[in-house]
C-alpha positions as CSV (number, residue, x, y, z in Angstrom):
1,M,0.0,0.0,0.0
2,A,3.0,2.3,0.6
3,N,3.5,2.6,-3.2
4,K,-0.1,2.5,-4.5
5,K,-3.2,4.4,-3.4
6,V,-6.1,2.0,-2.9
7,Y,-9.0,4.3,-2.0
8,F,-8.2,7.6,-3.7
9,G,-8.9,8.2,-7.3
10,T,-8.2,11.1,-9.6
11,D,-10.6,13.3,-7.6
12,G,-10.8,11.9,-4.1
13,I,-13.0,8.9,-3.1
14,R,-16.3,8.3,-4.9
15,G,-18.8,5.5,-5.3
16,K,-22.3,4.4,-4.8
17,V,-23.8,5.1,-1.4
18,G,-23.7,1.9,0.7
19,D,-20.8,0.3,-1.0
20,K,-17.6,-0.8,0.8
21,V,-16.3,2.7,1.2
22,I,-19.2,5.1,0.7
23,N,-20.9,4.2,4.0
24,P,-21.0,5.8,7.5
25,E,-18.6,3.3,9.1
26,F,-15.9,4.0,6.5
27,M,-16.5,7.8,6.7
28,L,-16.0,7.7,10.5
29,R,-12.7,5.9,10.0
30,L,-11.7,8.2,7.2
31,G,-12.4,11.3,9.4
32,W,-10.3,9.8,12.2
33,A,-7.4,8.9,9.8
34,V,-7.5,12.4,8.1
35,G,-7.6,14.0,11.5
36,Q,-4.6,11.9,12.8
37,V,-2.4,12.7,9.8
38,L,-3.2,16.4,9.6
39,A,-3.1,16.9,13.3
40,E,0.3,15.4,13.4
41,E,1.3,17.8,10.6
42,A,-0.1,20.7,12.6
43,V,1.8,19.8,15.7
44,C,5.1,19.5,13.7
45,E,4.5,22.8,12.0
46,G,2.8,24.7,14.8
47,G,-0.2,25.4,12.6
48,P,-4.0,25.4,13.0
49,R,-5.9,22.2,13.8
50,L,-9.1,23.4,12.0
51,I,-10.6,21.4,9.1
52,L,-13.6,22.7,7.2
53,I,-16.4,20.4,5.9
54,G,-18.8,21.4,3.1
55,K,-21.2,19.4,0.9
56,D,-23.5,19.5,-2.0
57,T,-27.3,18.9,-1.7
58,R,-27.6,15.2,-2.1
59,I,-29.5,13.5,0.7
60,S,-26.7,11.2,1.9
61,G,-24.4,14.3,2.6
62,Y,-25.9,14.9,6.0
63,M,-25.2,11.3,7.1
64,F,-21.6,11.5,5.9
65,E,-21.1,15.0,7.3
66,S,-21.9,13.6,10.8
67,A,-19.7,10.6,10.4
68,L,-16.7,12.6,9.2
69,Q,-17.2,15.2,11.9
70,A,-17.2,12.5,14.6
71,G,-14.1,10.9,13.2
72,L,-12.2,14.3,13.0
73,I,-13.3,15.3,16.5
74,S,-12.1,12.0,17.9
75,A,-8.7,12.6,16.4
76,G,-8.5,15.9,18.3
77,V,-9.3,18.2,15.4
78,D,-11.6,21.2,15.4
79,V,-14.3,21.2,12.7
80,G,-15.9,24.1,10.8
81,L,-19.2,23.2,9.2
82,L,-20.0,25.1,6.0
83,G,-23.2,23.4,5.0
84,P,-24.2,23.1,1.3
85,M,-21.5,25.1,-0.6
86,P,-19.9,24.8,-4.1
87,T,-16.7,22.9,-4.1
88,P,-14.6,25.9,-5.2
89,A,-16.1,27.9,-2.3
90,I,-14.7,25.3,0.1
91,A,-11.3,25.7,-1.4
92,Y,-11.5,29.5,-1.0
93,L,-12.7,29.3,2.5
94,T,-10.0,26.8,3.5
95,R,-7.5,29.5,2.5
96,T,-9.2,32.4,4.1
97,F,-9.8,30.6,7.4
98,Q,-6.2,29.4,7.3
99,A,-7.5,25.9,8.0
100,R,-5.4,22.8,7.8
101,A,-7.6,21.3,5.1
102,G,-11.0,21.4,3.5
103,I,-13.3,18.4,2.9
104,V,-16.0,18.3,0.2
105,I,-18.8,15.7,0.4
106,S,-19.9,15.4,-3.2
107,A,-20.1,13.2,-6.2
108,S,-20.0,16.2,-8.5
109,H,-22.0,15.6,-11.7
110,N,-23.1,12.1,-10.7
111,P,-26.7,11.1,-9.7
112,Y,-27.9,11.5,-6.1
113,F,-27.3,7.8,-5.2
114,D,-23.5,8.3,-5.6
115,N,-21.4,10.3,-3.2
116,G,-17.8,10.9,-2.3
117,V,-15.2,12.9,-0.5
118,K,-12.4,15.1,-1.9
119,F,-9.9,17.2,-0.1
120,F,-8.2,20.6,-0.3
121,N,-4.9,21.5,1.4
122,S,-4.4,24.7,3.4
123,M,-3.7,26.6,0.2
124,G,-6.9,25.5,-1.5
125,G,-5.2,23.0,-3.8
126,K,-5.3,19.2,-4.0
127,L,-3.7,17.0,-1.4
128,D,-0.4,15.7,-2.7
129,D,0.1,11.9,-3.2
130,Q,2.2,11.5,-0.1
131,L,-0.5,12.8,2.2
132,E,-3.1,10.6,0.5
133,L,-0.9,7.6,1.0
134,A,-0.4,8.5,4.7
135,I,-4.1,8.7,5.1
136,E,-4.6,5.3,3.5
137,R,-1.9,3.8,5.8
138,K,-3.7,5.3,8.8
139,L,-7.0,3.8,7.6
140,E,-5.6,0.4,8.1
141,E,-5.1,1.0,11.8
142,S,-7.9,0.6,14.3
143,L,-9.4,3.7,16.0
144,T,-7.2,4.2,19.1
145,T,-8.2,5.4,22.5
146,V,-9.2,9.0,22.3
147,Q,-6.6,11.2,24.0
148,S,-8.2,14.6,23.2
149,L,-11.3,15.9,21.5
150,G,-11.8,18.6,19.0
151,K,-14.8,20.9,18.7
152,A,-17.3,21.7,15.9
153,R,-18.9,24.9,15.0
154,R,-21.3,26.1,12.3
155,I,-19.8,28.8,10.0
156,N,-23.0,30.8,9.2
157,D,-21.4,33.6,7.1
158,A,-19.8,31.2,4.5
159,P,-22.2,32.0,1.7
160,G,-21.7,35.7,2.0
161,R,-17.9,35.4,2.1
162,Y,-18.0,33.4,-1.1
163,I,-20.4,35.7,-2.9
164,E,-18.0,38.7,-2.2
165,F,-15.0,36.6,-3.3
166,C,-16.7,35.8,-6.7
167,K,-17.6,39.5,-7.3
168,G,-14.1,40.5,-6.3
169,T,-12.6,38.6,-9.2
170,L,-14.0,41.3,-11.5
171,P,-12.8,44.9,-11.9
172,I,-14.4,47.5,-9.6
173,G,-17.5,48.8,-11.1
174,F,-18.1,45.9,-13.5
175,S,-21.8,45.6,-14.3
176,L,-24.1,43.1,-16.0
177,A,-26.9,45.7,-16.2
178,G,-29.1,45.2,-19.2
179,M,-28.2,41.5,-19.6
180,K,-30.8,38.8,-19.1
181,L,-29.4,35.5,-17.9
182,V,-31.0,32.1,-17.3
183,I,-29.1,30.2,-14.5
184,D,-29.4,26.4,-14.1
185,C,-28.2,25.5,-10.6
186,A,-28.6,21.7,-11.1
187,N,-30.5,21.5,-7.8
188,G,-27.0,21.5,-6.4
189,A,-24.6,23.4,-4.3
190,T,-24.8,26.7,-6.2
191,Y,-28.6,27.1,-5.7
192,H,-28.3,29.7,-2.9
193,V,-25.2,31.7,-4.0
194,A,-25.2,31.8,-7.9
195,P,-28.4,33.7,-8.3
196,S,-27.3,36.3,-5.7
197,I,-24.0,36.9,-7.4
198,F,-25.4,37.6,-10.9
199,R,-28.2,39.7,-9.5
200,E,-25.9,41.8,-7.4
201,L,-23.8,42.5,-10.5
202,G,-27.0,43.9,-12.1
203,A,-28.2,41.1,-14.4
204,D,-31.9,40.2,-14.9
205,V,-31.8,36.6,-13.7
206,V,-34.2,33.8,-14.3
207,V,-33.3,30.8,-12.1
208,M,-33.9,27.1,-12.9
209,A,-33.3,23.9,-10.8
210,D,-32.8,25.8,-7.5
211,Q,-35.1,23.6,-5.4
212,P,-32.9,20.8,-4.1
213,D,-34.7,18.0,-2.2
214,G,-31.7,15.7,-1.8
215,L,-32.7,13.4,-4.6
216,N,-33.0,15.7,-7.7
217,I,-29.3,16.9,-7.9
218,N,-28.2,16.7,-11.6
219,K,-31.5,15.1,-12.5
220,E,-32.4,16.2,-16.0
221,C,-30.8,19.6,-15.3
222,G,-27.4,21.3,-15.0
223,S,-24.3,21.0,-17.2
224,T,-24.9,17.2,-17.8
225,H,-28.4,17.8,-19.0
226,P,-28.7,21.2,-20.6
227,T,-31.7,20.6,-22.9
228,R,-34.2,22.4,-20.7
229,L,-31.9,25.3,-20.3
230,Q,-31.5,25.6,-24.1
231,A,-35.3,25.8,-24.5
232,R,-35.7,28.2,-21.6
233,V,-33.1,30.7,-23.0
234,I,-35.1,30.9,-26.2
235,E,-38.4,31.1,-24.4
236,E,-37.2,33.9,-22.1
237,R,-35.4,35.7,-25.0
238,A,-32.4,35.8,-22.8
239,G,-28.9,36.9,-23.8
240,L,-27.5,33.5,-22.6
241,G,-27.8,30.7,-20.2
242,I,-25.4,29.3,-17.6
243,A,-25.5,25.7,-16.4
244,F,-23.5,24.5,-13.3
245,D,-23.1,20.9,-12.2
246,G,-24.0,19.5,-8.8
247,D,-21.0,20.8,-6.8
248,G,-20.4,23.9,-8.9
249,D,-16.9,23.3,-10.2
250,R,-18.1,23.0,-13.9
251,V,-20.0,25.4,-16.2
252,L,-21.4,25.2,-19.7
253,M,-23.3,28.0,-21.4
254,V,-26.1,28.4,-24.0
255,D,-26.1,31.3,-26.4
256,H,-29.2,33.3,-27.3
257,K,-29.9,30.9,-30.2
258,G,-30.1,28.0,-27.8
259,E,-26.8,26.5,-29.0
260,L,-24.7,24.8,-26.3
261,V,-21.2,26.3,-25.7
262,D,-18.9,23.7,-24.1
263,G,-15.8,24.0,-22.0
264,D,-13.4,24.1,-24.9
265,E,-15.2,27.0,-26.4
266,L,-15.4,28.9,-23.1
267,L,-11.7,28.2,-22.5
268,Y,-11.0,29.7,-25.9
269,I,-13.1,32.8,-25.2
270,I,-11.3,33.5,-21.9
271,A,-7.8,32.9,-23.5
272,A,-8.6,35.1,-26.5
273,F,-9.7,37.8,-24.2
274,Y,-6.6,37.6,-22.0
275,K,-4.5,37.7,-25.2
276,T,-6.1,40.4,-27.2
277,L,-7.2,42.9,-24.5
278,R,-4.6,42.2,-21.9
279,G,-1.7,40.7,-23.8
280,D,-0.8,38.2,-21.1
281,C,-2.0,34.7,-22.2
282,S,1.3,32.8,-22.4
283,G,-0.4,29.4,-22.9
284,V,-3.4,27.1,-22.3
285,V,-3.5,23.6,-20.8
286,G,-6.2,21.3,-22.2
287,T,-6.6,17.6,-21.9
288,Q,-6.5,14.5,-24.1
289,M,-10.2,15.1,-24.7
290,S,-10.0,18.7,-25.7
291,N,-11.2,19.3,-29.2
292,L,-8.6,19.8,-31.9
293,G,-10.4,22.9,-33.0
294,L,-9.4,24.6,-29.7
295,E,-5.7,23.9,-30.4
296,L,-6.0,25.2,-34.0
297,A,-7.9,28.4,-32.9
298,L,-5.4,29.1,-30.1
299,G,-2.6,28.6,-32.6
300,E,-4.0,31.3,-34.8
301,L,-3.6,33.7,-31.9
302,N,-0.1,32.4,-31.3
303,I,-1.2,30.9,-28.0
304,P,0.5,27.5,-27.3
305,M,-1.5,24.6,-25.9
306,V,-0.4,21.4,-24.2
307,R,-2.6,18.4,-23.3
308,A,-2.6,16.9,-19.9
309,K,-4.3,13.7,-18.7
310,V,-8.0,14.1,-18.0
311,G,-8.5,15.3,-14.4
312,D,-8.2,18.7,-12.9
313,R,-5.2,17.7,-10.8
314,Y,-3.3,16.9,-14.0
315,V,-4.4,20.2,-15.7
316,I,-3.2,22.2,-12.6
317,E,0.1,20.3,-12.5
318,A,0.7,21.2,-16.2
319,M,-0.3,24.8,-15.6
320,S,2.2,25.0,-12.7
321,K,4.9,23.4,-14.7
322,N,4.5,25.8,-17.6
323,N,3.6,28.8,-15.3
324,W,0.4,29.4,-17.3
325,N,-2.8,30.7,-15.8
326,I,-5.5,29.1,-17.9
327,G,-6.5,25.5,-18.3
328,G,-9.5,23.3,-18.4
329,E,-11.6,20.5,-19.8
330,S,-14.4,20.2,-22.4
331,S,-16.7,19.2,-19.5
332,G,-16.6,22.8,-18.4
333,H,-14.1,22.4,-15.5
334,I,-12.0,25.5,-16.1
335,I,-9.2,26.8,-13.9
336,C,-8.3,30.6,-13.9
337,R,-5.3,30.3,-11.7
338,E,-4.8,34.0,-11.2
339,V,-8.1,34.3,-9.3
340,S,-8.8,30.7,-8.0
341,T,-6.8,27.7,-7.0
342,T,-9.3,25.2,-8.5
343,G,-12.0,24.8,-11.1
344,D,-14.8,27.2,-10.2
345,G,-18.0,27.3,-12.4
346,I,-19.2,30.7,-11.2
347,V,-15.8,32.4,-11.4
348,S,-15.3,30.9,-14.9
349,A,-18.7,32.1,-16.0
350,L,-17.8,35.6,-14.7
351,Q,-14.6,35.6,-16.7
352,V,-16.5,34.7,-19.9
353,L,-19.1,37.4,-19.1
354,R,-16.3,40.0,-18.6
355,A,-14.9,39.1,-22.0
356,L,-18.3,39.5,-23.7
357,V,-19.0,42.8,-22.0
358,E,-15.6,44.4,-22.6
359,N,-15.6,43.1,-26.2
360,G,-19.1,44.2,-26.8
361,Q,-19.9,40.7,-28.2
362,S,-22.7,38.2,-27.8
363,L,-21.7,34.7,-26.7
364,H,-22.8,33.4,-30.1
365,R,-20.4,35.8,-31.9
366,A,-17.5,35.2,-29.5
367,K,-17.4,31.5,-30.1
368,Q,-17.3,31.9,-33.9
369,S,-13.5,32.1,-34.2
370,M,-13.2,28.5,-32.9
371,R,-14.4,25.8,-35.3
372,K,-14.9,22.5,-33.5
373,M,-13.9,19.3,-35.2
374,P,-16.7,16.6,-35.2
375,Q,-16.1,14.5,-32.1
376,T,-17.9,11.4,-30.9
377,M,-17.5,9.8,-27.5
378,I,-19.1,6.5,-26.5
379,N,-19.0,5.2,-23.0
380,V,-18.6,1.4,-22.6
381,R,-19.5,0.1,-19.1
382,I,-17.1,-2.4,-17.5
383,K,-17.4,-4.7,-14.5
384,E,-13.9,-4.0,-13.2
385,R,-10.9,-1.9,-14.0
386,V,-8.8,-3.2,-16.9
387,D,-5.9,-2.1,-19.0
388,I,-7.9,-1.8,-22.2
389,H,-4.8,-1.5,-24.4
390,S,-3.6,-5.0,-23.2
391,F,-6.3,-6.6,-25.4
392,Q,-4.9,-7.4,-28.8
393,S,-8.2,-7.1,-30.5
394,V,-8.6,-3.6,-29.1
395,Q,-5.1,-2.5,-30.0
396,A,-5.5,-3.8,-33.6
397,A,-8.8,-1.9,-34.0
398,V,-7.2,1.3,-32.7
399,N,-4.3,0.9,-35.1
400,S,-6.7,0.3,-38.0
401,A,-8.8,3.4,-37.0
402,E,-5.7,5.6,-36.8
403,E,-4.5,4.5,-40.2
404,Q,-8.0,5.2,-41.6
405,M,-8.1,8.7,-40.1
406,G,-4.5,9.6,-41.0
407,R,-3.6,13.1,-40.0
408,K,-7.1,14.4,-40.2
409,G,-8.2,12.9,-36.9
410,R,-7.3,11.1,-33.7
411,V,-8.5,8.2,-31.5
412,L,-8.4,8.0,-27.7
413,L,-9.4,5.2,-25.4
414,R,-9.2,5.9,-21.7
415,P,-10.8,4.7,-18.4
416,S,-13.1,7.1,-16.5
417,G,-11.5,8.3,-13.3
418,T,-14.9,8.3,-11.5
419,E,-17.1,5.7,-13.1
420,P,-16.7,2.1,-14.3
421,L,-16.5,3.1,-17.9
422,I,-14.1,3.0,-20.9
423,R,-14.4,6.2,-22.9
424,V,-14.0,5.7,-26.6
425,M,-13.4,9.1,-28.4
426,V,-12.8,9.7,-32.1
427,E,-12.3,13.1,-33.7
428,G,-11.8,14.2,-37.3
429,E,-13.0,16.4,-40.2
430,D,-15.6,13.9,-41.6
431,Q,-18.4,13.6,-39.1
432,I,-19.9,10.5,-40.7
433,L,-16.6,8.7,-40.6
434,V,-16.0,9.7,-37.0
435,R,-19.2,8.2,-35.9
436,E,-18.7,5.0,-37.8
437,I,-15.2,4.5,-36.4
438,A,-16.3,5.4,-32.8
439,Q,-19.1,2.8,-32.9
440,S,-16.9,0.2,-34.4
441,L,-14.3,0.7,-31.7
442,A,-16.9,0.7,-29.0
443,D,-18.2,-2.6,-30.2
444,V,-14.7,-4.1,-30.1
445,V,-14.1,-2.8,-26.6
446,E,-17.5,-4.1,-25.4
447,K,-16.8,-7.5,-26.7
448,A,-13.3,-7.6,-25.2
449,V,-14.4,-6.7,-21.7
450,A,-17.6,-8.8,-21.7
């Protein structure tokens, strides 16, 4: 176990509620283990022993909040309870409270019956691998006799602090007056802060999916299901629509024509704005899944782009390595590092809106300079994790597809970091050919893993 993480994935620990780790008993042990490791760090460094806990709106969050809280307190750690808050808000508050760590109880864009836990360090970034390994080693120990107890308190002004932070990422006097927006909160963690932020900036705001009941998070709404938002934007004759996911770290948009604008296009709009009006976009980090059209459009502006593995931690690592401030994924997980340490749907939306206002452009017009290549992705469900490239039939099919596409396209097979899926992605100039090849590859993968 010292050399390989067992519980932690690319974005914390996630699964179906009731499975071997997403249950109250494990969360109690996890809280104790995290408290033990981070309390030891605090003693060594003479730092704070406070850990913040926030969550999204899914019904199981209350149960896991109590279990984690009990485990942390039994390890002698003080706990600050934030309640339902967007994931990036918890990163921000961890920094401002100078806490030892922040814990998010969320399964992001997944349905309500999934849940998980992810962590931020004292600077609002991801925990490093060594800390995660230390926590996993501590999980294998039994809960020891309690030597000291921590205390818990509710932090009631957390929403107000985060609202002011988001508005503070814009220039003084910036206004959305005269702009009509439709906001889809995914019945998730942004439901009580996002509408206030855009209204306080002067926009006329129509709100959707802002009535969470613990079961409807991400259900036919939000960035994973934007169809209703697209229709509502047209119905309301709004300037644009904004869709967040359940924990608020992703954003997609809809233009006034009802056309979806994905993370690649939003990333391009922000980067182009930074380059043309500010002259300080040194480069952009995308992922293996980023559309080739993004790379080509950035190239026309002389903005270099590199591709990281899928997952925000890999995007952030590449941004740090290159000392670049912008990166993200086509899913809408965008990091604007000069104003936030992690992907923040609200902050990213505000950066796009700033670009539109200062350029005097509509969202529809702003995206025109980037021409997306046809891209098809098919998810193949698997029973257990496998090295998909170890199957000769799959590798032969990939080689054949790449030969058929030539330089006019690309093929990518990768396992999901959060779900039992193999993602089959094909991209190229010919949409019909792209779909045919993607389906053919998916059929080969499905047969191989059956």
